[in-house]
C-alpha positions in Angstrom: 26.2 3.4 -13.4 24.3 5.8 -11.2 22.5 7.4 -14.1 21.7 4.2 -16.0 20.2 3.0 -12.7 18.2 6.2 -12.3 16.8 5.9 -15.8 15.7 2.3 -15.2 14.2 3.0 -11.8 12.5 6.1 -13.1 11.0 4.3 -16.1 9.6 1.4 -14.0 8.4 3.8 -11.3 6.5 6.0 -13.7 5.0 3.0 -15.4 3.7 1.8 -12.1 2.8 5.2 -10.6 0.9 6.4 -13.7 -1.3 3.2 -13.6 -1.7 3.6 -9.9 -2.8 7.2 -10.1 -5.5 6.2 -12.5 -6.5 3.0 -10.7 -6.4 4.5 -7.2 -8.4 7.5 -8.4 -11.0 5.2 -9.8 -11.0 3.1 -6.7 -11.5 6.2 -4.5 -14.4 7.2 -6.7 -15.9 3.8 -6.3 -15.5 3.9 -2.5 -16.9 7.4 -2.3 -19.8 6.4 -4.4 -20.5 3.3 -2.3 -20.2 5.4 0.9 -22.7 8.0 -0.3 -25.2 5.5 -1.7 -25.0 2.8 1.0 -24.8 5.0 4.0 -22.5 4.8 7.0 -23.8 1.4 8.3 -23.7 -0.6 5.1 -20.5 1.0 4.0 -19.1 0.0 7.3 -20.1 -3.6 6.7 -18.4 -3.5 3.2 -15.3 -1.9 4.7 -15.1 -4.5 7.4 -15.5 -7.3 4.8 -12.6 -5.8 2.7 -10.3 -5.3 5.7 -11.1 -8.8 7.0 -10.5 -10.5 3.7 -7.1 -8.7 3.2 -6.0 -10.0 6.7 -6.8 -13.6 5.8 -5.2 -13.2 2.3 -1.9 -13.3 4.1 -2.3 -17.0 4.8 -2.8 -17.7 1.1 0.1 -15.5 0.0 2.6 -16.6 2.8 5.1 -14.1 1.5 5.6 -16.0 -1.8 4.9 -13.0 -4.0 7.6 -11.0 -2.4 10.1 -13.9 -2.3 9.8 -14.9 -6.0 10.3 -11.3 -7.2 13.7 -11.3 -5.4 14.6 -14.8 -6.5 13.6 -14.6 -10.1 15.2 -11.2 -10.5 18.5 -12.9 -9.5 17.9 -16.2 -11.5 15.4 -15.8 -14.3 16.2 -19.3 -15.7 14.4 -20.9 -12.7 11.3 -18.7 -13.1 9.0 -21.5 -14.3 9.9 -23.7 -11.4 9.3 -20.9 -8.9 5.9 -20.0 -10.5 4.6 -23.6 -10.8 5.4 -24.6 -7.2 4.1 -21.3 -5.9 0.7 -21.8 -7.5 0.3 -25.3 -6.1 1.3 -24.1 -2.6 -1.1 -21.2 -2.8 -4.0 -23.5 -3.6 -3.4 -25.4 -0.4 -2.9 -22.3 1.6 -6.1 -20.7 0.2 -8.1 -23.7 1.6 -6.5 -23.2 5.0 -7.3 -19.5 4.9 -11.0 -20.1 4.2 -11.2 -22.6 7.1 -9.7 -20.1 9.6 -11.9 -17.3 8.3 -15.0 -19.4 8.7 -14.1 -20.3 12.3 -13.3 -16.6 13.2 -16.5 -15.2 11.8 -18.7 -17.8 13.5 -16.9 -17.7 16.9 -16.9 -13.9 16.9 -20.7 -14.0 16.4 -21.1 -11.7 13.4 -24.5 -11.3 11.8 -25.4 -13.3 8.7 -25.3 -10.2 6.5 -21.8 -9.3 7.7 -20.6 -12.9 7.3 -22.0 -13.1 3.8 -20.1 -10.0 2.6 -17.0 -11.1 4.4 -17.0 -14.5 2.6 -17.5 -12.8 -0.8 -14.7 -10.4 -0.2 -12.5 -13.2 1.0 -13.0 -15.0 -2.3 -12.0 -11.7 -4.0 -8.8 -11.5 -1.9 -7.8 -15.1 -2.4 -8.1 -14.6 -6.2 -6.0 -11.4 -5.9 -3.3 -13.4 -4.1 -2.9 -15.5 -7.3 -2.9 -12.3 -9.4 -0.1 -11.0 -7.3 2.1 -14.0 -8.4 1.8 -12.7 -11.9 2.7 -9.2 -10.8 5.8 -10.7 -9.1 6.8 -12.1 -12.5 6.3 -8.8 -14.2 8.4 -7.0 -11.6 11.2 -9.6 -11.6 11.6 -9.2 -15.4 11.3 -5.4 -14.9 8.2 -5.2 -17.2 6.0 -3.1 -15.0 3.8 -1.9 -17.8 2.0 -5.3 -17.7 1.3 -4.6 -14.0 0.1 -1.2 -14.9 -2.2 -2.4 -17.7 -4.0 -5.0 -15.6 -4.5 -2.7 -12.6 -6.1 0.0 -14.7 -8.3 -2.6 -16.5 -9.4 -4.0 -13.1 -10.6 -0.6 -11.9 -12.4 0.2 -15.2 -14.3 -3.1 -15.2 -15.1 -2.8 -11.5 -16.2 0.8 -11.8 -18.5 -0.1 -14.7 -20.0 -3.0 -12.8 -20.5 -1.0 -9.5 -22.2 2.0 -11.1 -24.5 -0.3 -13.2 -25.5 -2.4 -10.2 -26.1 0.6 -7.8 -28.0 2.5 -10.5 -30.3 -0.5 -10.8 -30.8 -0.8 -7.1 -28.9 -4.1 -6.5 -27.3 -2.9 -3.3 -24.4 -4.1 -1.1 -24.5 -7.8 -1.9 -24.3 -7.4 -5.7 -21.6 -4.7 -5.3 -19.5 -7.1 -3.3 -20.0 -9.8 -5.9 -18.7 -7.4 -8.6 -15.4 -7.3 -6.8 -15.2 -11.1 -7.0 -16.2 -11.4 -10.7 -13.8 -8.6 -11.7 -10.8 -10.2 -10.0 -11.6 -13.5 -11.8 -11.4 -11.7 -15.2 -8.1 -10.0 -14.2 -6.6 -13.2 -12.9 -7.2 -15.0 -16.3 -5.7 -12.1 -18.2 -2.6 -11.9 -15.9 -2.0 -15.6 -16.3 -2.4 -15.3 -20.1 0.3 -12.5 -20.2 2.6 -14.5 -18.0 2.2 -17.7 -20.1 2.6 -16.0 -23.5 5.3 -13.4 -22.6 7.4 -14.8 -19.9 7.0 -18.4 -18.6 5.5 -21.6 -19.8 3.9 -23.0 -16.7 4.6 -26.7 -16.1 2.8 -27.4 -12.8 5.5 -29.9 -11.8 5.5 -30.1 -8.1 8.8 -30.5 -6.3 8.3 -31.3 -2.7 11.8 -30.4 -1.4 11.9 -27.2 -3.5 8.4 -26.2 -2.3 9.3 -26.9 1.3 12.4 -24.7 0.9 10.2 -22.0 -0.7 7.9 -22.0 2.3 10.9 -21.8 4.6 12.4 -18.8 2.8 9.0 -17.1 2.5 8.1 -17.5 6.2 10.0 -14.3 7.0 8.1 -12.4 4.4 4.9 -14.0 5.6 5.4 -12.9 9.1 6.3 -9.5 7.7 3.0 -9.4 5.9 1.1 -10.6 9.0 2.5 -7.8 11.1 2.1 -5.1 8.4 -1.5 -6.2 7.6 -2.4 -6.4 11.3 -1.1 -2.8 11.7 -3.0 -1.6 8.6 -6.4 -3.4 9.0 -6.8 -4.6 12.6 -8.3 -1.2 13.7 -11.3 -1.7 11.4 -11.9 -5.2 12.7 -11.6 -4.0 16.3 -13.8 -1.1 15.7 -16.5 -3.4 14.3 -16.6 -5.4 17.6 -15.8 -2.8 20.2 -17.9 0.0 18.7 -20.1 -0.5 15.6 -20.1 -0.9 11.8 -21.4 2.6 11.6 -18.1 3.9 13.1 -16.2 1.6 10.8 -17.9 3.4 7.9 -17.0 6.9 9.2 -13.4 5.8 10.0 -13.0 4.1 6.6 -14.1 7.2 4.8 -10.9 8.9 6.1 -8.6 6.0 5.7 -9.6 5.4 2.1 -8.1 8.8 1.3 -4.8 7.9 3.0 -4.6 4.5 1.4 -5.2 6.1 -2.0 -2.0 8.1 -1.5 0.4 5.7 0.1 0.5 3.7 -3.1 3.2 6.2 -4.3 5.9 5.0 -1.9 4.7 1.4 -2.2 4.8 1.4 -6.0 8.2 3.1 -6.0 9.5 0.4 -3.6 8.2 -2.3 -5.9 9.8 -0.7 -8.9 13.2 -0.3 -7.3 13.2 -3.7 -5.4 14.9 -5.8 -8.1 17.5 -3.2 -8.8 18.3 -2.7 -5.1 18.6 -6.5 -4.6 21.3 -6.6 -7.3 23.1 -3.6 -5.8 23.7 -5.4 -2.6 25.8 -7.8 -4.6 27.4 -5.5 -7.1 27.8 -2.0 -5.7 27.4 -0.7 -2.2 28.0 2.9 -3.4 25.1 2.7 -5.8 23.0 1.2 -3.1 23.6 4.2 -0.8 23.0 6.6 -3.6 19.7 5.0 -4.5 18.6 5.1 -0.9 19.5 8.7 -0.3 17.8 10.1 -3.4 14.7 7.9 -3.0 14.3 8.9 0.6 14.7 12.6 -0.3 12.2 12.7 -3.1 9.6 10.5 -1.3 9.9 12.8 1.8 9.3 15.9 -0.4 6.1 14.4 -1.8 5.0 13.0 1.5 5.3 16.1 3.6 3.6 18.3 1.0 0.7 15.9 0.7 0.4 15.5 4.5 0.5 19.3 5.2 -2.0 20.1 2.5 -4.5 17.4 3.6 -4.1 18.4 7.3 -5.1 22.0 6.5 -8.0 21.0 4.1 -9.2 17.9 5.9 -12.8 19.2 6.6 -13.2 20.6 3.0 -12.0 17.3 1.5 -14.4 15.1 3.5 -17.4 17.3 2.9 -16.6 17.5 -0.8 -16.2 13.8 -1.2 -18.7 12.3 1.2 -21.0 15.0 2.4 -22.2 16.0 5.8 -23.1 12.5 6.8 -19.4 11.7 7.1 -18.3 15.1 8.7 -16.9 13.2 11.7 -14.3 11.7 9.4 -12.5 15.1 9.0 -10.7 14.9 12.4 -9.7 11.4 11.7 -8.2 12.4 8.4 -6.3 15.3 10.0 -4.8 13.0 12.6 -3.7 10.5 10.1 -1.7 13.0 8.0 1.2 12.4 10.5 1.0 8.7 9.6 0.9 9.7 5.9 4.1 11.7 6.0 6.0 9.0 7.8 4.6 6.3 5.5 6.3 7.9 2.4 10.0 7.2 3.2 9.5 4.2 5.5 8.8 1.6 2.8 12.1 2.5 1.1 14.0 1.7 4.3 12.1 -1.6 4.5 13.1 -2.5 1.0 16.7 -1.8 1.8 16.6 -4.2 4.8 15.1 -7.0 2.7 17.5 -6.4 -0.2 20.6 -6.7 2.1 19.1 -9.9 3.6 18.3 -8.2 6.9 14.6 -9.2 6.7 14.7 -10.4 10.4 15.3 -6.8 11.5 12.4 -5.6 9.3 10.3 -8.4 10.7 11.2 -7.5 14.3 10.2 -3.9 13.7 6.9 -4.8 12.1 6.2 -7.2 14.9 6.7 -4.5 17.5 4.5 -2.2 15.5 1.7 -4.8 15.2 1.7 -5.6 18.9 1.9 -1.9 19.8 -1.0 -1.0 17.5 -3.3 -3.8 18.9 -2.5 -2.8 22.4 -3.1 0.9 21.7 -6.4 0.1 20.0 -7.5 -1.9 23.0 -6.8 1.0 25.2 -8.0 3.9 23.0 -11.0 2.5 21.0 -13.4 1.8 23.8 -13.4 5.4 25.2 -12.5 7.4 22.1 -13.7 5.3 19.2 -12.5 6.4 15.7 -10.3 9.2 17.3 -8.6 6.6 19.4 -8.0 4.3 16.4 -6.4 7.2 14.5 -4.2 8.2 17.4 -3.1 4.6 17.9 -2.1 4.4 14.2 0.0 7.6 14.4 1.8 6.6 17.7 2.5 3.2 16.3 4.1 4.7 13.1 6.3 6.9 15.1 7.6 4.0 17.2 8.0 2.0 13.9 10.1 4.8 12.4 12.4 5.1 15.3 13.2 1.4 15.3 13.5 1.2 11.5 16.2 3.9 11.4 18.1 2.5 14.3 18.6 -0.7 12.3 19.5 1.1 9.0 22.2 3.0 10.9 23.4 -0.2 12.5 23.9 -1.8 9.1 26.2 1.0 7.9 23.9 3.4 6.1 24.7 7.1 6.7 21.6 9.2 7.5 23.5 12.5 7.7 22.0 13.5 4.3 18.7 14.1 6.2 20.2 17.3 7.7 20.6 18.8 4.2 16.9 19.0 3.4 14.5 18.0 6.2 14.3 21.5 7.8 13.5 22.9 4.4 10.6 20.6 4.0 9.2 21.6 7.4 9.5 25.4 6.6 7.8 25.0 3.3 5.0 22.8 4.8 4.3 25.3 7.7 4.1 28.2 5.3 1.8 26.3 3.0 -0.6 25.4 5.8 -0.7 29.0 7.0 -1.5 30.4 3.5 -4.1 27.8 2.4 -6.0 27.9 5.7 -7.4 31.3 4.6 -8.7 30.0 1.3 -12.3 28.9 1.2 -12.5 27.1 -2.1 -11.0 23.6 -2.0 -9.6 23.5 -5.6 -8.1 26.9 -5.4 -6.5 26.0 -2.0 -5.0 22.9 -3.6 -3.6 24.9 -6.5 -2.2 27.6 -4.2 -0.8 25.0 -1.9 1.1 23.2 -4.6 2.5 26.4 -6.0 3.5 27.7 -2.5 5.1 24.5 -1.4 7.1 24.1 -4.6 8.2 27.7 -4.7 9.4 27.8 -1.1 11.4 24.6 -1.6 12.9 26.0 -4.8 13.9 29.2 -3.0 15.4 27.2 -0.2 17.5 25.3 -2.6 16.0 21.8 -2.1 17.3 20.7 -5.5 21.1 20.5 -5.3 23.7 20.2 -8.0 23.7 16.4 -8.0 19.9 16.4 -8.3 20.1 18.6 -11.4 22.7 16.4 -13.0 20.5 13.4 -12.3 17.4 14.9 -13.7 19.2 15.9 -16.9 20.5 12.5 -17.4 17.1 10.9 -16.9 15.5 13.5 -19.2 17.8 13.0 -22.1 18.2 9.2 -21.8 14.8 7.8 -21.0 
């Protein structure tokens, strides 16, 4: 049971992560290109528009994408009913989201240029919320390769459009419209795959069923509200309390972090249907999956965080140039957040899968309120540094509360004592060595080799890990 599960999880994970490596790399290239060409102020306007749109996307999604993944993975015969009613609900919620966005932008007194970009990016985000429904179907049926295909295609189309438009001097407005047009194409393709491969959409609206859907998804919606506030509110607050220029500098650093935290997010998405079933079928397999997932994500997370911390200035100068040199200190501070962000999503998935989403919601609510409060305190005097520190402090509090709940619900965390000290030792040694290397690419190579070697010598891979890897290797 353990090894069949590991093979299935690994196959889905690598299907998703391979696509995300490609698509996130292309996305980072797009953002770096836009930052260099547009400059700090216009890139700040674009970054605000994107963060703003993703906040209001929550209203349109209302947690439905997460809910139907869980429900369809448990009852695939009702997939068509879930999909059809979800689409109709989302149409109504999207209209509500646009009204609230319009009111916010006008009451807050943003300039016409900022509002225009925000409206365009909101259209992009609302379309993406419909695309996410199709991704939920792919994940529920454990066919993540469709998810992978459409995400890579999205980035390829978008990259081509952005580079063409910028090369021909079309600027910020046209670049924003490229996001909107690209998402429309991907939405059509995703629905086509869903209709031809999985579900025949009926569009029959069941009022009682839809009301029950909204009731169930409300917990997921609040979870998304709190998570998104935590992730994007600093950009919105910077735009009003400081300037769009500082938003541009801050976003240059956060884009790098966001480009990496897809790894735990995608792993969590790939394991979610399996974990949901384990809650019903095998508590032992549930604990096993949690322990191994936590361990491997922590290994990757600490290595990435330690390396970026040591090379933050070199990374920023290489990607963005001297105009964004102030972003380096922000990036260095956020590496603490990056490390904690690797294992934390797995704990969140466990809480949802065992029907303890209220505990997850409570933790995310505390984090959102804490982050907003800290931003109010730290942004006015310290700007982008204050926003970064607020993010790190919030994630530390978030982590402490999360693990108090996971222990409360019977999960044993003693396994952490077997490897966490080894990660810290390897990370410190790596930082010390690569800090003396001037070339960025050589430093990255030496860092990876050093970190891996030290972990190997410290025995990070135990006997159970070796058996697991061999089973996966010969049975994939």
